N, C-alpha and C positions, 0 to 999 in steps of 0.2 A: 110432918116431922115424925107421923108414927112409923116405928119400924115395920116391917114387911111379915106379915104371918106365913105359917106354913102353908096356909091354903093358897094365898097369893103365889107362892113359888109354886106349888102344885098347878095352879090354874094357867100359869105362864109358861110351864115346862112344855106341853104338847105343841104350842105355837112354836117354841124356838127349835125344837127337834124336827117339826115338819119343814121348817125352813132351811136348817142345816142339811136334811135330808135330800131336800130339792137342790138346794145349792150344789151339792156333791155329785146329784145326779147329772145336773146340767155341765158341771166341770169333767166328767167322766165322758159324756158324750162328745164335748168339745176335744177331748184328748184323742177319742177314738176317730173323730173326723180328722184332726190334725194326723195323727198316724197314719190313716188310709191316703191323705193327700200327699204326705211328705215321704213315704215308704216306697223307695223305687223298687220296680220290678225286678231289676237285675243288678248285681253288685257293681259299685263305682269302679273299683279295682278289679284288675284281673293280670294273670301272667307275672305276678311278683316275684322276685328272685331274693331269697334270703338265705343266708350261709349260716346258720344257728350255730353249729359247732366251732365254726371259726370266732364268732362274736363272743360266745361265753368262755372259750379258751384263754383268748387274749384278757378278758375281764378279770378271769380267775387269777391269770398270773401276773397281772398288773396291780392287783387290788387285795393282796394278802393271802391267796391260797399257796404261794410258793412257800409259805411258813405254816400252812394250816390255821391261818389267821381267819376263822370263820366270821366272827363278829365284825371284823374290818370288811369282809366282802359283803355281808348283811347289811351294813350301813351304807356302803356304794349303792347297792341294788335299791335302798330306799330314797337314797338322794335322786337317782338315775329315774326313778319310778316318777317322782314328784316333776322332774324336768320333762318327761314324755308326757305327764297329764297337761302341764302347761303348753306344751308345743302343739300337741294334739286336740287341744281345746276342750278337755274332758273337764269340766267342771261338777263338783259334786255338791253343789248348794253353796248358800252362805248361812254360816254358823252351824247348824245341824247337817251331818253328813247324810247326803242322800245318794246312794250309788248309782253311778250311770253305767248301765252294762254296755258292752260293745256288741254290736250287731254287724254281722258280715255285710249287709246290703247296704249300711251308711257309713262304712269306713271309706274314706277318702284320702287318708295319709298312710303312707307304707309303714311309717314309724309306728302307728297304732298296733302292729302286728306284734312289736317289742313289749309291748305293756302285759300280755300273759306272759311271755318269757321271763320278763324281769321278776314278775311276781312269783312265778315257779322257782327261780333261782334264790329269790330271797327266802321263801318258804323253805327250800331244801339246805341253805346254808344255816337257817336256825336251827333245823333238825339235826344237823351234823354237829352245831354247837352243843346242843343239849345231848348228845351222843358222848361227847366229849367230856362234858361236865358229869355224867353219870359214872365215871371213872374215880372222880375226885370227891363229888360231895355225897352226903345222905340223902334219904327220901328219894333211891334210885328209882321207885316204880312210878312216883309222880313225874320225875324227868322223862322217864320212858314213855309214859302216856303221852306229855307233853310232845315229844319228838314224834310219835305216831301221827299225833294230830297235824302236826306241820307237814309231815311227809304226803298224807292224804289231801292236804290243801295244795301241796306241789304238784300231785298227780291230777288234781281238777284243773289247775292253770294249765298243765302240759297237754292235757287232752282239749282244752279250748284252744290251744295254740295249733294243736295238730288240726282240728277242724277248721280254722282260718286259713292254714297253709293248704288244705286240701281244695278249699272253695276258691281261694284268691291268688294262690300260687302256681307257678308251673310245676311240672312232674318232679323235678329236683328237688324243688322246696317242699312240696307234699312228702316226698320220701325222707327229707331232713325232719319235717315235723313230726312224722310217724316214727322215726328211729328215736326222736328226744323223747316223746311220749311214752314209748315202750321202754326206754333206759329208767326215767323216773318211777314208771310202774312197776319194773321189775325190782328196783332198789327198794322201793316201799313194801311190797312184797316179801323180799328175803328179810328186812327187819320186823315184819310182823311176824314172821316165822310159822305163818299157818298153811298157806298154800305155795309149797315150794314147786309144784309141777306148773302152776300158772305163772309163776316167777321165771322158770327155766324157759317157757314158752315165750314171754315178752323178752327176756334178754337176748334170746335165740334171733328173734325178729329184728331186734336192734342191731345185733352182731352184723347179721347179713346186710342189713341195709347201711351200716357204716362201710363195710368193707366194699361195697359197690360205690359208695360215693367218693371213697378215697382214691380210686383210679381216675376220676374225671378231672384230674388237674396235675399238675406239677409233682415234684419230689417233696416239697416242703407240705404241700396239702396232703400228699399220699403218708409222710410220717405223721401227722396230726392224727389222721383217721386212723392209721395202724396202733397208735397208743390207745385210743379209745377202744379198738377191737381188742385188743391184748387185756384191757381191765374188764371187758365184758367176758372174756373167756376165763379170767379168774373169778368172776361172779357165778359164771354159769358151774364151774368145778365146785365152788363152795356150796351153792344151792343144791347141787346133785349129791355132795355129801351128806347135807342135812337131810334130803330127801329119803336117803338110803340107800341110794345107787340102784335103784330097781327102775327108774324111766329110760327109756330109748333113746338116747340124744341123737342119733343119726335119723331116726324116724320122725321126731320133733322138728328137727333141722329141716326136713323134706317139707313137712307141713308150713313151717314158717316161709319157706322159699315159695310154695305153692299159693300161699296168701299174699305174698308180696308181689306176684307176678302180673297182677293188674295195672302196676306202676309201668311206665314204659321206659324210664330211665334204668329201673332195676332189670329189666329183659333185654336192655340195649349191650350189643357186644362192644366193648372198648378195650383198645390196647393199653394195659397199664405201663405207667413210667417204670423205670428199673428201680427197685428198690435199694434203700440206703442201708449198708451194712452195719449191724449192731457192733463192729469191732474196727479196730485199727491194726495195721501191721506194720512192723519195723524190724528190718533184718530177721525175716523168718520167725518172728514172734508176734502172737496174737494179743490184743488188750482189750477187755470188754469194754463198750462205749454204751451207757444206759441212757444217758442224758439225750433227749430228744433234739432239744436246741442245738447241741453240740453236734449232732449226726447231721442236721440240715446245714449247718455253718460249713462242715466239712465238705458235704457234698458240692454246696457252692464254690467252695475254694477249688476243688478237684475240676470243676467245670471251668473256672476260669483258666485254670493253669492249661486244661486241655484245648482252649480256644488259641493258646499261643502256639501251639504245634501247627493248628490249621491255619495260621496267617500265612498269606501268599507272600506278603512283604513283610518278614520278620524284623527288619532293620529299624522300622518306626518306633515313635515312642508309644503307640497303643500297646505294643507287647510289653513295655515297661509298666503302663498303666494296669495291664492284667495282671501282671506279676505283683503288682502292689496289692491289688485288689484281694488276690486270693491269699495272700500272706496277712492280709488285715482279717479276712475271715477265719483263718486258721488262730489267729491272736484271739479274737473274740471267743473261738469255741474252747481255747484255753482258760479263759476267764469265767466260762460257765461251769468248767470243770472244778477249777479253784473254788468257787461259791459251793459246788457240792461236798468239796472236801473240809471247808469250815462248818457246814450245817451238819455234816455227819461227824464230825470230832464233837460238835457241841453237844450233838443227841448222845455220845458215848458217854460223856461226863455225868449225864443224869439219867441214863436208863442203861439196863444190863443187857447183854447181847452181843450180836457180831457186828455192831456199828463202828466200832474201832478197825476191825478188819476190812469193812466195806470202805471205809475212808482211805485205808492203806493202798485198796486195789485201785480205788480212784485216782490217788496220787501218783501210781506208778502209771495209769493211763496218761495222766497229764505230763508226766515226765516224757513218756514215749511220743506225744504230740508236740512237745518242746523240740524233741530232738527232729521230727519230721519238720517242723519250721525251718530248724537250722539247716537240714538239707535244701529245703527250697529257696532259703537266701542264699546259700552257696551256688545253687543253679542260677538264681537271679543274676547275683554279681558276676558269674562266668559268663552268663550270656550278655550282659551290659558291657563288660570289657571286651568280649569278641567282637561285638557289633561296633564298638569305637574303634578296634585295631582295623576293621575292614574299611571303616570311613576313611581313617587318617591314612591306611595305606593305599587309597584309590580304588579298592574293590567294591565299595558301596558310595552311594550318594549322599552327601552331608545334607544335613537339615540345619534350620535356622539356628536352633539350640546347641548345635555340634561346632559352629564355626570358630568359637574362641577357645575350644580344647585343643591340645597337643599331646605329643607323646609323653611329656612330662605327668600330665594329669592321669594318663593310662597306667603310668607306673605306679602313682599314688594309690589308684583304685585297685590294682592287683596286690597291692601291699596289705590295704584294709579288708581284703577279700581273706586274707590268712588267718584273721583273727578269729573267725567263725569256726575253723578248724581247730584252734586251740580250745573254745568251748566245747566243741564236741567231743574231743578226746578227753575232757574232765568229766563229763557227765554222762558219756555212753557205757564205761565199764559198769556202773550202777545196774543197769538193765541187762547187760551181757552177761553179769553173773547168774542170772537167772535161768540161763539155759541149762537143760539138764545134763548134757553131756560136754565134757571138754570146754568149760567156761573160760579157763585161762588161754586155751589154745584160741578161742574166738575173740579174746581180748586182744592178744597178741597181733593177730591177724588184722584186726580193726585197726590198730595203732599204726602198723606197718603201712596200710592203705592210707591212712589219713597223712602220715609224714611223705609217702611218695607225691601226694596230690599237694602237699604245701610245696615239695621241691620243684613241681611242674609251675605252680604259680610263681615262685621265686624265678624260675628259668624264663618265664614270660615276662616278668618284671624287669629282668635284665635286658632282654630283648628291646622292650620299649625304652630303655634307658640308652642302649646303644644306638635304635633309630633316632632318638632325640639328639645324641652327639653327631650323627651322620648328617642331620639337617643343619645343625652349627656348624659342622666343617672340621670338627676334632677327631681325626681319624685314630689317634692312640686309644682315646677313652672307648670309642665305639669299638674297637677290636678288643679290648680288655673285657668290655661287658658281654659281648658274643662269645669270648672263650668262657667267662664264668657260666653262662646260660648254655653252652654246650656241656658243661660239666655236669650240671645240676640235672640236665635231662638225660645224660648217660646214666648217672648214678640212679635216677628214678627208674630207668629202664631195666638196670640190673638187679634192681631188689625182686623179691620174692612177694610180690603184691599181685593184685588182681588182673588178669588178661586185658581188662579194658584200659586200665592205667599204663600198662606195658605199651600197648597200641597208641595211646595217646602220646606217650614220651617218644615213641618210633617216628610218630607224624611231626612232632615238634623238632626232632633233630634235622628231618628233612626241610622243615620250614626254615630252620635257622641256616643251613647252607644256602637255600635261595636268597635269603635275605643278606646274607655275608656278601655273595656274589653281586647282588644288585647295590650294595653299599659301596663295594668295590669299585664298580662301574661309574657310580655317582661322584665317588671322590675322585676318580681319574679324569672325568668330565671336568670336574671344578679345579684341579690342578692345570689342566690344559688350557682352559680359559683364563686362568691368573697369567701363564707363560705366554699366551698371544697377547692379553692385555699389557703385560709387561714390555713384550717386544715391540708392540705399537707405540707405546709412551717413548721407548728409546729413539725410535726414528724419527717421531715427531720433535723431540729436542735436538736431534741433529740438524733436522731441516730449519728448524727456528734459528739455530746458531748460524748455519750459513746465511740465511736471509739477513740475520742482524749484521754480520761482516760485510754481506753484499751492499746495504743500504745504510753504511754507516757515515756519517759526515765528518769524520776525524780526517 
């Protein structure tokens, strides 16, 4: 029951300390032996393929950075990091956090390479969030130091990712990791504002790497890497300005290219896919197109429509599907531009600058794209009507879906095609007035061309109705519709319109003459068959009457 004295504690301390020291030594020896036994001599993974820029650009676009919401993107990175820890079985102890470092020789899951990437993205997003807050809150120096600390953390994780990509990935993945690490390092150096020469070196190295990686795929990949290259070019110009414009950029770019020459992908000669234009053209007028997604969608639409011309059998439904797919891509591009208009308009309400003018320019591009879509819809409708006309006339083979259609359906399709021209004549003058010279003349010529095109469609509609009445056997209605079609085509040919439209009207007149002659032959054959059938029925009645008199029992 007697409490322990200080002497007792002092006497018992050496024995406890010696026991704890011995246990720690034994544990360390056990850990060393375990590490020696379990650590493999070579990495478990090799030749891993990881497209870093595609991964982070998709994540940024879908989780807040379209609206510069860095807090939302940082939260997404934290949640994804927790999922990666669980998937890769990276447990950090129970209760108290014990960091489990990644070792290249022990990585058995490719997803583990995403851990330093997501960590770097989370730290970078936090730094950008702090940077935006420095413009709003006080104590800017504290926020700036916080931002710089998070950027340094992002650089550490990015360098770790580059090391793993170099050891475990293929040459393309190693180049991706090197480009990403240099990009983050260059951004951090620019924000620090101390070593602008080092920042330019890293940014130029990343720019060259991304430019080479962009040509290793299709146009969509090329456009993604092209956007990153343009951003890096802007950062290089800014850093060069802050440095005092004394550094030799060409010499530094050569040094960066020499340092990347050890990578096989960088030195490999690859034919680049055709670049996507950053503008659209309508009636000899160019409209700027800055949205990357819209540029990619328009390129895909053009590819689909180019495949229609390359089809050997263009009468099939495959051509119609390609038309529908191309127009869908155009419509999606219009939606992207509409989103940009709304975003720039909202920015103009709260910020001073040229955001309102930018919104107007994007709106003009969207209107030009809508007119291009109208043109493609008209081409699609003409194509479908022409193919159905060939099938009904016997010049092409019918398919299952076409067996229930007739000339009456074709006439209705021609009538529906004229509606697009009406919409076109309402919207087009808005853009044609922007022409520097003779805007009224251009509007008048455009309206004359549209009216001539509508006349030709009406003429073809009347030809279809005439063919319908020829099949029914109504010669008077058929003749009347053929005459209306001839008058419309003659009127279109005599108008002061484009030469292509006049040539089309001339060909239509020749076609009408051929169809009239064919219809006359068909109606004549039908009349002859009716006369023959009537004469045969009269002879049969006379013979029956004679037989009835002969065998009469009266």
